[in-house]
PQR file with spaces between the fields and no chain letter, atoms N, CA, C, O and H, PARSE charges and radii, in Angstrom:
ATOM       1  N    MET     1     -19.192   10.202   28.332 -0.4000 1.5000
ATOM       2  CA   MET     1     -18.895    8.987   27.530 -0.0000 2.0000
ATOM       3  C    MET     1     -18.536    8.115   28.467  0.5500 1.7000
ATOM       4  O    MET     1     -18.812    6.925   28.316 -0.5500 1.4000
ATOM       5  N    LEU     2     -17.847    8.577   29.613 -0.4000 1.5000
ATOM       6  CA   LEU     2     -17.524    7.613   30.452 -0.0000 2.0000
ATOM       7  C    LEU     2     -18.707    6.750   31.505  0.5500 1.7000
ATOM       8  O    LEU     2     -18.796    5.603   31.943 -0.5500 1.4000
ATOM       9  H    LEU     2     -17.622    9.544   29.735  0.4000 1.0000
ATOM      10  N    ASN     3     -19.333    7.726   31.587 -0.4000 1.5000
ATOM      11  CA   ASN     3     -21.034    7.331   32.201 -0.0000 2.0000
ATOM      12  C    ASN     3     -22.213    6.707   31.329  0.5500 1.7000
ATOM      13  O    ASN     3     -23.399    6.866   31.615 -0.5500 1.4000
ATOM      14  H    ASN     3     -19.261    8.658   31.231  0.4000 1.0000
ATOM      15  N    ASN     4     -21.669    5.843   30.030 -0.4000 1.5000
ATOM      16  CA   ASN     4     -22.166    5.709   29.614 -0.0000 2.0000
ATOM      17  C    ASN     4     -21.587    3.980   29.243  0.5500 1.7000
ATOM      18  O    ASN     4     -22.336    3.033   29.000 -0.5500 1.4000
ATOM      19  H    ASN     4     -20.706    5.713   29.798  0.4000 1.0000
ATOM      20  N    GLN     5     -20.299    3.946   29.284 -0.4000 1.5000
ATOM      21  CA   GLN     5     -19.327    3.136   29.600 -0.0000 2.0000
ATOM      22  C    GLN     5     -19.719    2.314   30.219  0.5500 1.7000
ATOM      23  O    GLN     5     -20.190    1.232   29.870 -0.5500 1.4000
ATOM      24  H    GLN     5     -19.690    4.715   29.482  0.4000 1.0000
ATOM      25  N    GLN     6     -19.485    2.972   31.744 -0.4000 1.5000
ATOM      26  CA   GLN     6     -19.965    1.828   33.346 -0.0000 2.0000
ATOM      27  C    GLN     6     -20.637    1.248   32.897  0.5500 1.7000
ATOM      28  O    GLN     6     -20.372    0.048   32.839 -0.5500 1.4000
ATOM      29  H    GLN     6     -19.103    3.852   32.028  0.4000 1.0000
ATOM      30  N    ALA     7     -22.069    1.800   32.235 -0.4000 1.5000
ATOM      31  CA   ALA     7     -23.639    1.479   32.677 -0.0000 2.0000
ATOM      32  C    ALA     7     -23.232    0.164   31.799  0.5500 1.7000
ATOM      33  O    ALA     7     -23.284   -0.982   32.245 -0.5500 1.4000
ATOM      34  H    ALA     7     -22.284    2.775   32.282  0.4000 1.0000
ATOM      35  N    LEU     8     -22.969    0.387   30.960 -0.4000 1.5000
ATOM      36  CA   LEU     8     -22.809   -1.291   29.772 -0.0000 2.0000
ATOM      37  C    LEU     8     -22.362   -2.446   30.785  0.5500 1.7000
ATOM      38  O    LEU     8     -22.675   -3.578   31.152 -0.5500 1.4000
ATOM      39  H    LEU     8     -22.926    1.318   30.598  0.4000 1.0000
ATOM      40  N    ILE     9     -21.522   -1.532   30.978 -0.4000 1.5000
ATOM      41  CA   ILE     9     -20.579   -2.428   31.465 -0.0000 2.0000
ATOM      42  C    ILE     9     -21.547   -3.233   33.393  0.5500 1.7000
ATOM      43  O    ILE     9     -21.840   -4.324   33.880 -0.5500 1.4000
ATOM      44  H    ILE     9     -21.268   -0.612   30.680  0.4000 1.0000
ATOM      45  N    GLU    10     -21.605   -2.263   33.622 -0.4000 1.5000
ATOM      46  CA   GLU    10     -22.810   -2.745   34.206 -0.0000 2.0000
ATOM      47  C    GLU    10     -24.019   -3.242   34.303  0.5500 1.7000
ATOM      48  O    GLU    10     -24.516   -3.655   35.350 -0.5500 1.4000
ATOM      49  H    GLU    10     -21.367   -1.376   33.226  0.4000 1.0000
ATOM      50  N    ALA    11     -24.546   -3.228   33.223 -0.4000 1.5000
ATOM      51  CA   ALA    11     -25.574   -3.769   32.597 -0.0000 2.0000
ATOM      52  C    ALA    11     -25.307   -4.955   32.345  0.5500 1.7000
ATOM      53  O    ALA    11     -26.259   -5.705   32.564 -0.5500 1.4000
ATOM      54  H    ALA    11     -24.142   -2.892   32.372  0.4000 1.0000
ATOM      55  N    ILE    12     -23.962   -5.676   31.792 -0.4000 1.5000
ATOM      56  CA   ILE    12     -24.046   -6.766   31.275 -0.0000 2.0000
ATOM      57  C    ILE    12     -23.367   -7.697   31.763  0.5500 1.7000
ATOM      58  O    ILE    12     -23.271   -8.812   31.252 -0.5500 1.4000
ATOM      59  H    ILE    12     -23.189   -5.067   31.614  0.4000 1.0000
ATOM      60  N    ASN    13     -22.493   -7.112   33.443 -0.4000 1.5000
ATOM      61  CA   ASN    13     -22.490   -7.956   34.466 -0.0000 2.0000
ATOM      62  C    ASN    13     -23.877   -7.814   36.005  0.5500 1.7000
ATOM      63  O    ASN    13     -23.547   -8.216   37.121 -0.5500 1.4000
ATOM      64  H    ASN    13     -22.571   -6.206   33.858  0.4000 1.0000
ATOM      65  N    GLN    14     -25.008   -7.338   35.814 -0.4000 1.5000
ATOM      66  CA   GLN    14     -25.773   -7.110   36.170 -0.0000 2.0000
ATOM      67  C    GLN    14     -26.266   -8.699   36.319  0.5500 1.7000
ATOM      68  O    GLN    14     -26.446   -9.257   35.237 -0.5500 1.4000
ATOM      69  H    GLN    14     -25.276   -7.012   34.908  0.4000 1.0000
ATOM      70  N    THR    15     -26.568   -9.706   37.816 -0.4000 1.5000
ATOM      71  CA   THR    15     -26.922  -10.888   37.568 -0.0000 2.0000
ATOM      72  C    THR    15     -28.182  -10.348   37.039  0.5500 1.7000
ATOM      73  O    THR    15     -28.455   -9.156   36.900 -0.5500 1.4000
ATOM      74  H    THR    15     -26.421   -9.252   38.695  0.4000 1.0000
ATOM      75  N    MET    16     -29.388  -12.017   36.580 -0.4000 1.5000
ATOM      76  CA   MET    16     -30.580  -11.539   36.239 -0.0000 2.0000
ATOM      77  C    MET    16     -31.154  -11.967   38.487  0.5500 1.7000
ATOM      78  O    MET    16     -30.851  -12.947   39.168 -0.5500 1.4000
ATOM      79  H    MET    16     -29.166  -12.986   36.693  0.4000 1.0000
ATOM      80  N    PRO    17     -31.787  -11.025   38.776 -0.5600 1.5000
ATOM      81  CA   PRO    17     -32.646  -11.701   40.191  0.2800 2.0000
ATOM      82  C    PRO    17     -33.780  -12.190   40.246  0.5500 1.7000
ATOM      83  O    PRO    17     -34.405  -11.991   41.287 -0.5500 1.4000
ATOM      84  N    PHE    18     -34.314  -12.848   39.347 -0.4000 1.5000
ATOM      85  CA   PHE    18     -35.844  -13.562   39.679 -0.0000 2.0000
ATOM      86  C    PHE    18     -36.217  -14.202   37.881  0.5500 1.7000
ATOM      87  O    PHE    18     -35.886  -13.793   36.768 -0.5500 1.4000
ATOM      88  H    PHE    18     -33.806  -13.009   38.501  0.4000 1.0000
ATOM      89  N    GLY    19     -36.724  -14.911   38.178 -0.4000 1.5000
ATOM      90  CA   GLY    19     -37.591  -16.076   36.928 -0.0000 2.0000
ATOM      91  C    GLY    19     -36.448  -16.921   36.790  0.5500 1.7000
ATOM      92  O    GLY    19     -35.364  -16.809   37.362 -0.5500 1.4000
ATOM      93  H    GLY    19     -36.993  -15.243   39.082  0.4000 1.0000
ATOM      94  N    LYS    20     -37.073  -18.371   35.396 -0.4000 1.5000
ATOM      95  CA   LYS    20     -36.377  -18.642   34.708 -0.0000 2.0000
ATOM      96  C    LYS    20     -34.364  -19.079   34.400  0.5500 1.7000
ATOM      97  O    LYS    20     -33.772  -20.139   34.192 -0.5500 1.4000
ATOM      98  H    LYS    20     -37.954  -18.462   34.932  0.4000 1.0000
ATOM      99  N    TYR    21     -33.916  -17.646   34.527 -0.4000 1.5000
ATOM     100  CA   TYR    21     -32.849  -17.498   34.323 -0.0000 2.0000
ATOM     101  C    TYR    21     -31.848  -16.928   35.759  0.5500 1.7000
ATOM     102  O    TYR    21     -30.677  -16.557   35.680 -0.5500 1.4000
ATOM     103  H    TYR    21     -34.397  -16.786   34.696  0.4000 1.0000
ATOM     104  N    ALA    22     -32.598  -16.985   36.894 -0.4000 1.5000
ATOM     105  CA   ALA    22     -31.674  -16.123   37.923 -0.0000 2.0000
ATOM     106  C    ALA    22     -30.675  -16.818   37.697  0.5500 1.7000
ATOM     107  O    ALA    22     -30.486  -17.964   37.289 -0.5500 1.4000
ATOM     108  H    ALA    22     -33.549  -17.287   36.958  0.4000 1.0000
ATOM     109  N    GLY    23     -30.120  -16.070   37.979 -0.4000 1.5000
ATOM     110  CA   GLY    23     -28.521  -16.355   38.563 -0.0000 2.0000
ATOM     111  C    GLY    23     -27.125  -15.575   37.344  0.5500 1.7000
ATOM     112  O    GLY    23     -26.210  -14.769   37.512 -0.5500 1.4000
ATOM     113  H    GLY    23     -30.274  -15.139   38.311  0.4000 1.0000
ATOM     114  N    ARG    24     -27.555  -16.227   36.373 -0.4000 1.5000
ATOM     115  CA   ARG    24     -27.165  -15.198   35.065 -0.0000 2.0000
ATOM     116  C    ARG    24     -27.272  -13.669   34.800  0.5500 1.7000
ATOM     117  O    ARG    24     -27.989  -12.705   35.072 -0.5500 1.4000
ATOM     118  H    ARG    24     -28.299  -16.882   36.237  0.4000 1.0000
ATOM     119  N    LYS    25     -25.954  -14.059   33.992 -0.4000 1.5000
ATOM     120  CA   LYS    25     -25.989  -12.487   33.721 -0.0000 2.0000
ATOM     121  C    LYS    25     -26.382  -12.001   32.936  0.5500 1.7000
ATOM     122  O    LYS    25     -26.227  -12.568   31.854 -0.5500 1.4000
ATOM     123  H    LYS    25     -25.372  -14.841   33.771  0.4000 1.0000
ATOM     124  N    LEU    26     -27.245  -10.470   32.932 -0.4000 1.5000
ATOM     125  CA   LEU    26     -27.972  -10.114   31.592 -0.0000 2.0000
ATOM     126  C    LEU    26     -27.065  -10.380   30.577  0.5500 1.7000
ATOM     127  O    LEU    26     -27.635  -10.610   29.511 -0.5500 1.4000
ATOM     128  H    LEU    26     -27.372  -10.010   33.811  0.4000 1.0000
ATOM     129  N    LEU    27     -26.125  -10.420   30.541 -0.4000 1.5000
ATOM     130  CA   LEU    27     -25.491  -10.652   28.704 -0.0000 2.0000
ATOM     131  C    LEU    27     -25.562  -11.903   28.124  0.5500 1.7000
ATOM     132  O    LEU    27     -25.691  -12.255   26.951 -0.5500 1.4000
ATOM     133  H    LEU    27     -25.662  -10.234   31.408  0.4000 1.0000
ATOM     134  N    GLN    28     -25.388  -12.874   29.792 -0.4000 1.5000
ATOM     135  CA   GLN    28     -26.311  -14.344   29.135 -0.0000 2.0000
ATOM     136  C    GLN    28     -27.750  -14.639   29.165  0.5500 1.7000
ATOM     137  O    GLN    28     -28.335  -15.661   29.525 -0.5500 1.4000
ATOM     138  H    GLN    28     -25.283  -12.588   30.745  0.4000 1.0000
ATOM     139  N    LEU    29     -28.155  -13.621   28.751 -0.4000 1.5000
ATOM     140  CA   LEU    29     -29.368  -14.537   28.901 -0.0000 2.0000
ATOM     141  C    LEU    29     -29.448  -14.363   27.302  0.5500 1.7000
ATOM     142  O    LEU    29     -28.835  -13.572   26.585 -0.5500 1.4000
ATOM     143  H    LEU    29     -27.680  -12.791   28.459  0.4000 1.0000
ATOM     144  N    PRO    30     -30.494  -15.451   26.936 -0.5600 1.5000
ATOM     145  CA   PRO    30     -31.474  -16.334   25.667  0.2800 2.0000
ATOM     146  C    PRO    30     -32.067  -15.081   25.198  0.5500 1.7000
ATOM     147  O    PRO    30     -32.882  -14.426   25.847 -0.5500 1.4000
ATOM     148  N    GLU    31     -31.526  -14.718   23.805 -0.4000 1.5000
ATOM     149  CA   GLU    31     -32.617  -13.567   23.419 -0.0000 2.0000
ATOM     150  C    GLU    31     -33.909  -14.211   23.257  0.5500 1.7000
ATOM     151  O    GLU    31     -34.836  -13.639   23.831 -0.5500 1.4000
ATOM     152  H    GLU    31     -30.864  -15.250   23.277  0.4000 1.0000
ATOM     153  N    PRO    32     -34.127  -15.038   22.749 -0.5600 1.5000
ATOM     154  CA   PRO    32     -35.465  -15.624   22.857  0.2800 2.0000
ATOM     155  C    PRO    32     -36.567  -14.356   23.664  0.5500 1.7000
ATOM     156  O    PRO    32     -37.453  -13.573   23.322 -0.5500 1.4000
ATOM     157  N    TYR    33     -35.543  -14.935   25.421 -0.4000 1.5000
ATOM     158  CA   TYR    33     -36.155  -14.443   26.642 -0.0000 2.0000
ATOM     159  C    TYR    33     -36.286  -12.776   26.335  0.5500 1.7000
ATOM     160  O    TYR    33     -37.350  -12.219   26.604 -0.5500 1.4000
ATOM     161  H    TYR    33     -34.823  -15.571   25.699  0.4000 1.0000
ATOM     162  N    LEU    34     -35.075  -11.955   25.718 -0.4000 1.5000
ATOM     163  CA   LEU    34     -35.398  -10.914   25.649 -0.0000 2.0000
ATOM     164  C    LEU    34     -36.743  -10.142   24.997  0.5500 1.7000
ATOM     165  O    LEU    34     -37.557   -9.340   25.455 -0.5500 1.4000
ATOM     166  H    LEU    34     -34.210  -12.407   25.499  0.4000 1.0000
ATOM     167  N    VAL    35     -36.630  -10.538   24.205 -0.4000 1.5000
ATOM     168  CA   VAL    35     -37.670  -10.842   23.174 -0.0000 2.0000
ATOM     169  C    VAL    35     -38.752  -10.762   23.946  0.5500 1.7000
ATOM     170  O    VAL    35     -39.406   -9.738   23.744 -0.5500 1.4000
ATOM     171  H    VAL    35     -35.968  -11.189   23.833  0.4000 1.0000
ATOM     172  N    TRP    36     -39.214  -11.556   24.842 -0.4000 1.5000
ATOM     173  CA   TRP    36     -40.367  -11.926   25.345 -0.0000 2.0000
ATOM     174  C    TRP    36     -40.791  -10.652   26.124  0.5500 1.7000
ATOM     175  O    TRP    36     -41.831   -9.994   26.148 -0.5500 1.4000
ATOM     176  H    TRP    36     -38.683  -12.387   25.006  0.4000 1.0000
ATOM     177  N    PHE    37     -39.820  -10.572   26.634 -0.4000 1.5000
ATOM     178  CA   PHE    37     -39.371   -8.742   27.701 -0.0000 2.0000
ATOM     179  C    PHE    37     -39.727   -8.227   26.870  0.5500 1.7000
ATOM     180  O    PHE    37     -40.737   -7.561   27.096 -0.5500 1.4000
ATOM     181  H    PHE    37     -38.975  -11.107   26.615  0.4000 1.0000
ATOM     182  N    HIS    38     -39.255   -8.190   25.643 -0.4000 1.5000
ATOM     183  CA   HIS    38     -39.789   -6.815   24.927 -0.0000 2.0000
ATOM     184  C    HIS    38     -41.742   -6.503   24.445  0.5500 1.7000
ATOM     185  O    HIS    38     -42.564   -5.590   24.526 -0.5500 1.4000
ATOM     186  H    HIS    38     -38.434   -8.731   25.459  0.4000 1.0000
ATOM     187  N    SER    39     -41.669   -7.944   23.947 -0.4000 1.5000
ATOM     188  CA   SER    39     -43.394   -8.014   23.918 -0.0000 2.0000
ATOM     189  C    SER    39     -43.979   -7.638   25.477  0.5500 1.7000
ATOM     190  O    SER    39     -44.455   -6.510   25.351 -0.5500 1.4000
ATOM     191  H    SER    39     -41.001   -8.685   23.881  0.4000 1.0000
ATOM     192  N    LYS    40     -44.056   -7.833   26.101 -0.4000 1.5000
ATOM     193  CA   LYS    40     -44.375   -8.109   27.218 -0.0000 2.0000
ATOM     194  C    LYS    40     -44.177   -6.452   28.708  0.5500 1.7000
ATOM     195  O    LYS    40     -44.777   -6.109   29.727 -0.5500 1.4000
ATOM     196  H    LYS    40     -43.669   -8.750   26.204  0.4000 1.0000
ATOM     197  N    GLY    41     -43.378   -6.119   28.165 -0.4000 1.5000
ATOM     198  CA   GLY    41     -42.780   -4.946   29.071 -0.0000 2.0000
ATOM     199  C    GLY    41     -42.188   -5.314   30.202  0.5500 1.7000
ATOM     200  O    GLY    41     -42.475   -6.126   31.081 -0.5500 1.4000
ATOM     201  H    GLY    41     -42.891   -6.397   27.337  0.4000 1.0000
ATOM     202  N    PHE    42     -40.843   -4.177   29.933 -0.4000 1.5000
ATOM     203  CA   PHE    42     -39.612   -4.895   30.570 -0.0000 2.0000
ATOM     204  C    PHE    42     -39.397   -4.306   32.193  0.5500 1.7000
ATOM     205  O    PHE    42     -38.688   -3.336   31.924 -0.5500 1.4000
ATOM     206  H    PHE    42     -40.610   -3.517   29.219  0.4000 1.0000
ATOM     207  N    PRO    43     -39.437   -4.297   32.579 -0.5600 1.5000
ATOM     208  CA   PRO    43     -39.706   -4.143   34.126  0.2800 2.0000
ATOM     209  C    PRO    43     -39.347   -3.082   34.667  0.5500 1.7000
ATOM     210  O    PRO    43     -38.201   -2.699   34.434 -0.5500 1.4000
ATOM     211  N    GLU    44     -40.269   -2.237   35.605 -0.4000 1.5000
ATOM     212  CA   GLU    44     -39.570   -0.761   36.258 -0.0000 2.0000
ATOM     213  C    GLU    44     -38.151   -0.605   36.484  0.5500 1.7000
ATOM     214  O    GLU    44     -37.227   -1.341   36.138 -0.5500 1.4000
ATOM     215  H    GLU    44     -41.200   -2.549   35.794  0.4000 1.0000
ATOM     216  N    GLY    45     -38.143    0.216   36.967 -0.4000 1.5000
ATOM     217  CA   GLY    45     -36.178    0.824   37.121 -0.0000 2.0000
ATOM     218  C    GLY    45     -35.456    0.495   36.320  0.5500 1.7000
ATOM     219  O    GLY    45     -35.530    0.373   35.098 -0.5500 1.4000
ATOM     220  H    GLY    45     -38.893    0.814   37.248  0.4000 1.0000
ATOM     221  N    LYS    46     -34.190    0.235   37.555 -0.4000 1.5000
ATOM     222  CA   LYS    46     -32.884    0.084   36.586 -0.0000 2.0000
ATOM     223  C    LYS    46     -32.847   -1.158   36.014  0.5500 1.7000
ATOM     224  O    LYS    46     -32.236   -1.416   34.977 -0.5500 1.4000
ATOM     225  H    LYS    46     -34.130    0.335   38.548  0.4000 1.0000
ATOM     226  N    LEU    47     -33.842   -2.375   37.029 -0.4000 1.5000
ATOM     227  CA   LEU    47     -33.326   -3.665   35.935 -0.0000 2.0000
ATOM     228  C    LEU    47     -33.916   -4.094   34.810  0.5500 1.7000
ATOM     229  O    LEU    47     -33.845   -5.125   34.141 -0.5500 1.4000
ATOM     230  H    LEU    47     -34.338   -2.166   37.871  0.4000 1.0000
ATOM     231  N    GLY    48     -34.761   -2.672   34.714 -0.4000 1.5000
ATOM     232  CA   GLY    48     -35.969   -2.968   32.956 -0.0000 2.0000
ATOM     233  C    GLY    48     -35.141   -2.282   31.616  0.5500 1.7000
ATOM     234  O    GLY    48     -35.023   -2.741   30.480 -0.5500 1.4000
ATOM     235  H    GLY    48     -34.819   -1.835   35.257  0.4000 1.0000
ATOM     236  N    GLN    49     -34.499   -0.720   32.325 -0.4000 1.5000
ATOM     237  CA   GLN    49     -33.736   -0.638   31.277 -0.0000 2.0000
ATOM     238  C    GLN    49     -31.866   -1.377   31.194  0.5500 1.7000
ATOM     239  O    GLN    49     -31.220   -1.094   30.185 -0.5500 1.4000
ATOM     240  H    GLN    49     -34.595   -0.348   33.247  0.4000 1.0000
ATOM     241  N    GLN    50     -31.191   -2.265   32.293 -0.4000 1.5000
ATOM     242  CA   GLN    50     -30.468   -2.882   32.161 -0.0000 2.0000
ATOM     243  C    GLN    50     -31.269   -4.039   30.225  0.5500 1.7000
ATOM     244  O    GLN    50     -31.005   -4.295   29.050 -0.5500 1.4000
ATOM     245  H    GLN    50     -31.715   -2.496   33.113  0.4000 1.0000
ATOM     246  N    LEU    51     -31.905   -4.173   30.924 -0.4000 1.5000
ATOM     247  CA   LEU    51     -32.456   -5.313   30.060 -0.0000 2.0000
ATOM     248  C    LEU    51     -33.091   -5.298   28.541  0.5500 1.7000
ATOM     249  O    LEU    51     -33.180   -6.107   27.617 -0.5500 1.4000
ATOM     250  H    LEU    51     -32.119   -3.966   31.879  0.4000 1.0000
ATOM     251  N    ALA    52     -33.544   -3.731   28.826 -0.4000 1.5000
ATOM     252  CA   ALA    52     -33.880   -3.453   27.779 -0.0000 2.0000
ATOM     253  C    ALA    52     -32.569   -2.618   26.366  0.5500 1.7000
ATOM     254  O    ALA    52     -32.487   -2.420   25.154 -0.5500 1.4000
ATOM     255  H    ALA    52     -33.472   -3.074   29.576  0.4000 1.0000
ATOM     256  N    LEU    53     -31.939   -2.443   27.427 -0.4000 1.5000
ATOM     257  CA   LEU    53     -29.975   -2.346   26.765 -0.0000 2.0000
ATOM     258  C    LEU    53     -29.693   -3.573   26.468  0.5500 1.7000
ATOM     259  O    LEU    53     -29.255   -3.528   25.319 -0.5500 1.4000
ATOM     260  H    LEU    53     -32.006   -2.604   28.411  0.4000 1.0000
ATOM     261  N    MET    54     -29.687   -4.925   26.930 -0.4000 1.5000
ATOM     262  CA   MET    54     -29.693   -6.440   26.216 -0.0000 2.0000
ATOM     263  C    MET    54     -29.656   -6.650   24.924  0.5500 1.7000
ATOM     264  O    MET    54     -28.887   -7.032   24.041 -0.5500 1.4000
ATOM     265  H    MET    54     -30.043   -4.961   27.864  0.4000 1.0000
ATOM     266  N    TYR    55     -31.469   -6.024   25.202 -0.4000 1.5000
ATOM     267  CA   TYR    55     -31.960   -6.785   24.449 -0.0000 2.0000
ATOM     268  C    TYR    55     -31.531   -6.452   22.452  0.5500 1.7000
ATOM     269  O    TYR    55     -31.438   -7.046   21.378 -0.5500 1.4000
ATOM     270  H    TYR    55     -32.093   -5.713   25.919  0.4000 1.0000
ATOM     271  N    GLU    56     -31.370   -4.748   23.230 -0.4000 1.5000
ATOM     272  CA   GLU    56     -30.167   -3.580   21.757 -0.0000 2.0000
ATOM     273  C    GLU    56     -29.319   -4.493   21.935  0.5500 1.7000
ATOM     274  O    GLU    56     -30.096   -5.110   22.663 -0.5500 1.4000
ATOM     275  H    GLU    56     -31.445   -4.265   24.103  0.4000 1.0000
ATOM     276  N    VAL    57     -28.460   -5.112   21.927 -0.4000 1.5000
ATOM     277  CA   VAL    57     -26.893   -5.574   22.304 -0.0000 2.0000
ATOM     278  C    VAL    57     -27.353   -6.833   21.067  0.5500 1.7000
ATOM     279  O    VAL    57     -26.878   -7.062   19.955 -0.5500 1.4000
ATOM     280  H    VAL    57     -27.829   -4.611   21.336  0.4000 1.0000
ATOM     281  N    LYS    58     -28.429   -7.457   21.803 -0.4000 1.5000
ATOM     282  CA   LYS    58     -28.717   -8.849   20.767 -0.0000 2.0000
ATOM     283  C    LYS    58     -28.729   -8.887   20.232  0.5500 1.7000
ATOM     284  O    LYS    58     -28.036   -9.614   19.520 -0.5500 1.4000
ATOM     285  H    LYS    58     -28.815   -7.271   22.707  0.4000 1.0000
ATOM     286  N    LEU    59     -30.437   -7.312   19.593 -0.4000 1.5000
ATOM     287  CA   LEU    59     -31.021   -7.905   18.435 -0.0000 2.0000
ATOM     288  C    LEU    59     -29.333   -7.026   17.352  0.5500 1.7000
ATOM     289  O    LEU    59     -28.994   -7.711   16.388 -0.5500 1.4000
ATOM     290  H    LEU    59     -30.999   -6.722   20.171  0.4000 1.0000
ATOM     291  N    ASN    60     -28.693   -6.021   17.523 -0.4000 1.5000
ATOM     292  CA   ASN    60     -28.020   -5.787   16.742 -0.0000 2.0000
ATOM     293  C    ASN    60     -26.226   -6.725   16.716  0.5500 1.7000
ATOM     294  O    ASN    60     -25.284   -6.174   16.147 -0.5500 1.4000
ATOM     295  H    ASN    60     -28.970   -5.464   18.307  0.4000 1.0000
ATOM     296  N    GLY    61     -26.112   -7.613   17.154 -0.4000 1.5000
ATOM     297  CA   GLY    61     -25.291   -8.823   16.696 -0.0000 2.0000
ATOM     298  C    GLY    61     -23.506   -8.688   17.994  0.5500 1.7000
ATOM     299  O    GLY    61     -22.504   -9.395   17.881 -0.5500 1.4000
ATOM     300  H    GLY    61     -26.878   -8.061   17.617  0.4000 1.0000
ATOM     301  N    LEU    62     -23.771   -7.412   19.194 -0.4000 1.5000
ATOM     302  CA   LEU    62     -22.894   -6.901   19.648 -0.0000 2.0000
ATOM     303  C    LEU    62     -21.973   -8.107   21.085  0.5500 1.7000
ATOM     304  O    LEU    62     -20.855   -8.167   21.596 -0.5500 1.4000
ATOM     305  H    LEU    62     -24.585   -6.838   19.285  0.4000 1.0000
ATOM     306  N    GLU    63     -23.205   -8.809   21.195 -0.4000 1.5000
ATOM     307  CA   GLU    63     -22.824  -10.015   21.969 -0.0000 2.0000
ATOM     308  C    GLU    63     -21.527  -10.607   22.674  0.5500 1.7000
ATOM     309  O    GLU    63     -21.174  -10.798   23.838 -0.5500 1.4000
ATOM     310  H    GLU    63     -24.114   -8.761   20.780  0.4000 1.0000
ATOM     311  N    ASP    64     -20.847  -10.856   21.080 -0.4000 1.5000
ATOM     312  CA   ASP    64     -19.443  -11.380   20.866 -0.0000 2.0000
ATOM     313  C    ASP    64     -18.645  -10.744   21.368  0.5500 1.7000
ATOM     314  O    ASP    64     -17.831  -11.257   22.135 -0.5500 1.4000
ATOM     315  H    ASP    64     -21.133  -10.701   20.135  0.4000 1.0000
ATOM     316  N    MET    65     -18.647   -8.797   20.938 -0.4000 1.5000
ATOM     317  CA   MET    65     -17.771   -7.774   20.928 -0.0000 2.0000
ATOM     318  C    MET    65     -17.846   -7.402   22.628  0.5500 1.7000
ATOM     319  O    MET    65     -16.814   -7.090   23.222 -0.5500 1.4000
ATOM     320  H    MET    65     -19.308   -8.380   20.314  0.4000 1.0000
ATOM     321  N    LEU    66     -19.215   -7.473   23.352 -0.4000 1.5000
ATOM     322  CA   LEU    66     -18.787   -7.649   25.229 -0.0000 2.0000
ATOM     323  C    LEU    66     -18.580   -8.494   26.074  0.5500 1.7000
ATOM     324  O    LEU    66     -18.405   -8.296   27.276 -0.5500 1.4000
ATOM     325  H    LEU    66     -20.053   -7.726   22.869  0.4000 1.0000
ATOM     326  N    GLN    67     -18.588  -10.049   25.200 -0.4000 1.5000
ATOM     327  CA   GLN    67     -18.043  -10.651   25.829 -0.0000 2.0000
ATOM     328  C    GLN    67     -16.882  -10.750   27.196  0.5500 1.7000
ATOM     329  O    GLN    67     -16.973  -11.243   28.320 -0.5500 1.4000
ATOM     330  H    GLN    67     -18.730  -10.209   24.223  0.4000 1.0000
ATOM     331  N    PRO    68     -15.694   -9.965   26.408 -0.5600 1.5000
ATOM     332  CA   PRO    68     -14.856   -9.513   27.512  0.2800 2.0000
ATOM     333  C    PRO    68     -14.495   -9.304   29.013  0.5500 1.7000
ATOM     334  O    PRO    68     -13.762   -9.699   29.920 -0.5500 1.4000
ATOM     335  N    LEU    69     -15.495   -8.417   28.684 -0.4000 1.5000
ATOM     336  CA   LEU    69     -16.126   -7.495   29.361 -0.0000 2.0000
ATOM     337  C    LEU    69     -16.818   -8.105   30.993  0.5500 1.7000
ATOM     338  O    LEU    69     -16.773   -7.530   32.080 -0.5500 1.4000
ATOM     339  H    LEU    69     -16.091   -8.097   27.947  0.4000 1.0000
ATOM     340  N    LEU    70     -17.436   -9.454   30.647 -0.4000 1.5000
ATOM     341  CA   LEU    70     -18.387   -9.688   32.056 -0.0000 2.0000
ATOM     342  C    LEU    70     -17.184  -10.126   32.859  0.5500 1.7000
ATOM     343  O    LEU    70     -16.126  -10.606   32.452 -0.5500 1.4000
ATOM     344  H    LEU    70     -17.473   -9.922   29.764  0.4000 1.0000
ATOM     345  N    HIS    71     -17.673   -9.792   34.375 -0.4000 1.5000
ATOM     346  CA   HIS    71     -16.538   -9.958   35.495 -0.0000 2.0000
ATOM     347  C    HIS    71     -16.854  -11.722   35.584  0.5500 1.7000
ATOM     348  O    HIS    71     -17.591  -12.518   35.002 -0.5500 1.4000
ATOM     349  H    HIS    71     -18.532   -9.402   34.706  0.4000 1.0000
ATOM     350  N    ASN    72     -16.253  -11.750   36.223 -0.4000 1.5000
ATOM     351  CA   ASN    72     -16.632  -14.017   37.311 -0.0000 2.0000
ATOM     352  C    ASN    72     -17.230  -13.354   37.914  0.5500 1.7000
ATOM     353  O    ASN    72     -17.873  -13.797   38.866 -0.5500 1.4000
ATOM     354  H    ASN    72     -15.655  -11.103   36.696  0.4000 1.0000
């Protein structure tokens, strides 16, 4: 369980490395952007897994609950 919590905290605090929203934390990406990735395919590797997780977070309305876990 601890690994899942750590992975979630790491994912929400990961900075988007490219594209229109480069520099934003993944939790702060707009939902339509994540929906677009979902339809086109997430990138390979860890970033893709984190983006897919953020898609699920937004889809299930969990964003507000996770806001306190964002680091500056």
